[in-house]
N, C-alpha and C positions, 0 to 999 in steps of 0.2 A: 697194265699200272699206271697210274698216272703219279707222275711228280711235278714240283713245281721248282725254280729256284729264286733265291731271295738274296740279296746282295748287300749290305750293311754297311755305312759310312757317308759320313756329312761328305765327305775329298771326292767322293763318286758323283753327289749328285752337284758340285759345284764345280765338276769339271777339272779337279787337280792331276786325278788320277781316272784313266780310263778300266773299267769294268772288264779284262780280259777273262775273268773267272769262268762266266758264268754262260759265254759260247764253250768252251773249254768242255765243264760240266754236262751241259747238254747234250754237248755229241758223246761221248761216255756213255750218257743213259741211254740215248737214243741205239746204238749199235748195242745195247744191254739186251732192249727192247722195252724198255720206258719209254712212255706218251709224255713229254715234256708236254705240259700244257701252258705254262706263261713261266717268264722270267720278270720279274721287279729288283728297282735299286730302292731303299728306303734310306733315311736319315738314320742317326743316331739318337733315337726318340722312343722312349719308351713307351707311348700308347700306341705311336704308330706300330711298333715290330707288334706289339699285342695284338692289336687291329687288322694287322696285315696276318698274322697267323690265323686268327680266328675264321675272316676272309676264306685265304687261302682251300684251309682245310675244308672247307664246304667244296671244293670240287678236284679234290687231289688227295691219292693216297700216302705220299711221300714230299716233304718239303726239306731240300736242302739250303742250307745258312751258311754265307761266308759272311767276318767279318763282326769289328767290335770285340774281339775278345785278350786285347794287350792289357798292358800293366796299369795305362792311366785312365784318367778318371771319365776322359771321354768315351770309353769300352764298358758301355752297357751291357753288352749282350747276353752274359754270363746273368748278373743277379735279376734282367727283365725277364728272361728264361725262369728265373727261379718263382719269381711273384707270376707269371700264367701259369706254370704247371703246381703252384702250390707248394713247395719244399723251401728248403733253406741251404746253403752252405755250407761244406763239413770239409775240412782239410784234409785232403787223401798222400797220404805218404807216397803211394807210389809212385803220383804224378809228382812231387818232390823230387827223389829219386832219380825221373826219366829227365827234370829241367837241370837237376846238377851232371849227369851225363851228356845232356846237349850241350850246356855252357861250358863246362871245367876247360874243356881247351883254350879257352879264348878270353873268359872274363870271370870276376868273381859274383857271387849271389848279392844282389839288395831285396829292398823289403818288398820292392811293389814285384821284382820276377818271383821271388818268395810266395808272395799272394797269388800268384798264377794254380799254387796245387788248392784251391780252394776250387768245390766241384759241386753243383746241385747233387742234395742227397740223393733222390730220386731216379738218377738218371746212370746209363750204361756210360762208363769213363775208359776214351778209345785213346793209347798215349800218342800222343805228337814225338817221332823218332826225328823228325829234323827241327824240331823249335819247342818255345815254352809252354805255349798255350794247348791247352787239353782240348781233345773230340771229343762231345756229349752227343750221347742218343739217345732218345727219348720217344719210350713207346707209348701211345695214347690213343685209347678208343680204338683199337685196330690200325691205328696209321702210324708213321715216323715221322720223326722231325730230327735232324741230325745238326749241329752246328761246327763249324770248322773254319777254323783261320780264314784270314784274306790275304794272307802273303801265298800269292801264286805257287812257288815250289812247294810250301807247303801243304798247300790244300789238295794237288796235282798229286803229294807222295800220299797221303793217307787216304785219298780217293783210291788210289791203284792199288795201294796194298791192303785195307780195311773196308771202306765203305762201298765198296762195289762187290765184292766178294758177299758183304753183309746181306745186301739187297737181294742181288740175283739167289741167295741163298734160302734168305724169308718167302719173295716173292715167284720166285722161277718164272719171268716173266718169259714171253714167245721172241725167237732171234727176231731183229730186223735184219733184212739180207738186202745188200743194197747191191748196184754196182757201178761207177764211173767209168765215162766214155769224155774224153778230149775230144773237139770237133774243130776243126779250120775249115775256112773258105764260108760258111754262117752267118748272117747275122742271127737274133735271136727268133725276128719272125721269121724272116725266109727259111730256117731249120725247122720251126712250129707248122707252117706249112708246108713244109715235104714232109715230114713224118707223120702227117694228122691222121691218115688213116691207119699206122700203126699204133699212132695213142689211143685211137678213139675204139679200137680193137682189142685194149689190153684187157687181161682176165680183170674180173672183181677181186677190189684190193689192193690193186698196180697201181704206184703213181709216178709219174714223173717230173722231175721236177729242171727248172732250165737256169743257167747261173753263169749267165756271162760275164766277161772280163774282155777289155778291149784288145783285139784281134783275134779271141776265141771264144768258145763255149765250152760249157760243163754240162754234162747230162748227167743224172743222177735218176735210176731206174731203183725202187724199193717194192719191198712186200716184206707184211709182218707173217713168223711160221716158220718156223725150221722144213715143218712137213711139203713148203711149197718151194723147195727146193726147186727139183724139175721143171716147176712152172718158170720159175727163174733165167733158169739155163734156155729154154727155146723160146722165152722172149730176148735174150741177149742174141742166138744166133739169128733170130728175124730183124736187130738192130743193126748187126754186124755187117748183114747181108746189105740191108738198105745202104748205110753210109759207106759202106765199102772201104775206101783210103783216103776217106773224109776221118774219119778217127785213126788219130795221129798215137793214143794211150788209152789204155782200158784200167786204167788206177787214177786216185786223185792225186795227180803229178804237174808241176809246174810247167812251162814249157822248157825253164831253164834246164830244168833236173831231165829233161826226156834228148837234149842237144848235149846235155853232156855226156849223158850212158851212148850215145852216136856215135860223138868222138872220143872218146875212150876204148870201145872197143874196136875202132876202125883206125886206131892210135894216129887221132888226126889233133893238130895241135889246133889253137884261135888265137887270134887277137881283133883289136876294135878299132875303128876311126872314129870317133863322135862330133857332131856339131852339135845340134836341133839337141839332141839326147843328153848331152852335157855328160854320159858317163854312166846312164841309166843301166844300160847294159851293160857293162861291166859289173857294175852292183850285182843283178840279178844273176850273173854267171857266176860271180864268187859268194853268190849267198848260200852255194851247194859245193858243199863238204868235198873234197877231195877235188876242187876247180883247178889246181893248182898241174892236176896230171895232164890238164889237154890244154889249161889259158893260160899268154906268155905274158897278155899286159893291154894297155889300152894308149892310144891317143884321144884326147880332149881338145880338139881344135877347132876351139868353138872363135877364134880371130883369121883370117886370112892370110895373116901373114904365118901363124902356124901354121899352116894348112901347105904354104909352101916351102917356110922354115924345114917344117919336120916329116911334113908326109912329099915333099916335092911336087907339091901340086902347081901347074903352071899357071902362070901371073896372066898370063895369055888367055888359058880358058876361064878365068873368075874376072879378067876383064872385058871377053867375049857372051860367054853364058851366065855372069853371075856364082855366086855359091851355091847355090840353092837351083843345080842344076846335072842330068844324066853324067856330063861329062867331068864336072866335077868328083860329083857321087864315084865313080870309076878310078879316077887318079887316086882316093883319098882312099878306098878299097886296096888299090896295087899297092899303093905309096906305104899300108901297114902293114900289108903280107909282106915287103921288102925289108922295113927296119922294127921290123919286129919279130923276121923270119919266121913266121907260120907255113901253115900248108892252107889256114881260112881265116876269110876277115868279114867283117858287117862295117858299112861303113851308111853315116847317116849323114845328111842335110836338107835343112829346111828353115819352116818360118813355123813355130811354137806357138806363134801368140804372145798375150793378145794384141799388139801391135806387128807393124811392120810389113804384112800385108800389100798387096800391089793387086790391079786388076789380072795380070797376067801370073801372076804366082801369088794368090789370096792365101789370106791365113790356114794352116794343116796342109799345106803344100808341103809334102816330104819325099828323093830322094832316097831310093834306099841302094844298095851295089851290095850284093856280098859276091866269095868269092871261092872257089872250091880248086885249088892248084893253079890248072892253066885256064879252066873253066870263071868264068863271069857274068851272073845276072842283074841284070837293073830293073828296078821298078818304079815308077810315079805313085805316090798313095794321095789322094786328098781324104784328109783325114775330119777335123771340126775347126771348132772357135774357141776351144778351153786348151789353155796350155798345158795341163795338169794330165790331162786326159790324149792331148796329142803325144805328150812325151810318153807315154805308158803305151798307148797303140802303136806309135813308130818301134818300141824298142822292141815289143811283140811280134811285130811284123818282121823287124829282122832277124831275131829267133828262128822264127816260121822258115820265113825265105832261104835261109841255110839251111836247116832242117831238111827242106824239100829238095835242096842240092845234093846233101851227101846221100841221100837216101838211093 
């Protein structure tokens, strides 16, 4: 079954807000077995909404629409859908009751909010248990259009609890089977070359997607149909044998999650000493729920005097080798280990750019030192010219370098 996602709102088109709804809905639909054909963002314009529905329905079975359902004048989706489906708005007491239940604990009911209880006469109304705008479901010439609020947490709640179960019951789509592998040590092109024979000999219907991120590769192996599970398992066996220990996880998980799991399993603690990454590694680590079980803290020693005063880096080392050097990276890592009283540490020092490079140390030069108890590993990375990418790549490389040590 083919589906399309349409987000409505001038605020999306002018960049005032980012459309996160489409990606989230697309993932849910895909995992449920639907084929997402397209995602569109359009403005709060009645003619454009109607023209879009006309056009998209020629290619798909289901349109999932978000936005434009609020109580103010610029929220025109509900009335536009009435015009499109040739119906009128009627007052629905059950919607009013739901609205009162939702708002009773924090505000009083005003006229604009009360008017949200008007719904198209010929639709199926689905109550919004976490908001005031009801969801409307239209069956139209064997196809379905669902209009949902644009507020992300409201949309997600109704998608998971109401819309997806109804769509699956109506269409019974083929299951989407996928396996995700996190791979280290390869660029996208190098990995594609290495596994070219595997990819070229996949059975019909199977696909392999490459999803690169700085310092890491994510592979997604996929096929449609529950009946192909045995084939999927065989292809997974072949791929894991081929890549062996280059695979650091067989699930859609971040490297900071993987490292966190290993640290917790081994009862180890971690701290960071960051110069060129400016706290990015600490941010990644602490974005994982439960990171306090193993992460103690970070010293962001951006200035040389803080390297000396807090991490006890030798002034002589700075003078002789410079801040971007193996010696200073080692002293930073060991200083963090001592200052934070941790088993493991990650230290970064480098030139993120776009300025500051020299002939000997061009932009993108980064030294990373990781420690694991009394062991110490240092490595020089030559990254690129772009600051944001360099910071992200250095951060991922630091996490991967420590992961390799403790494993």
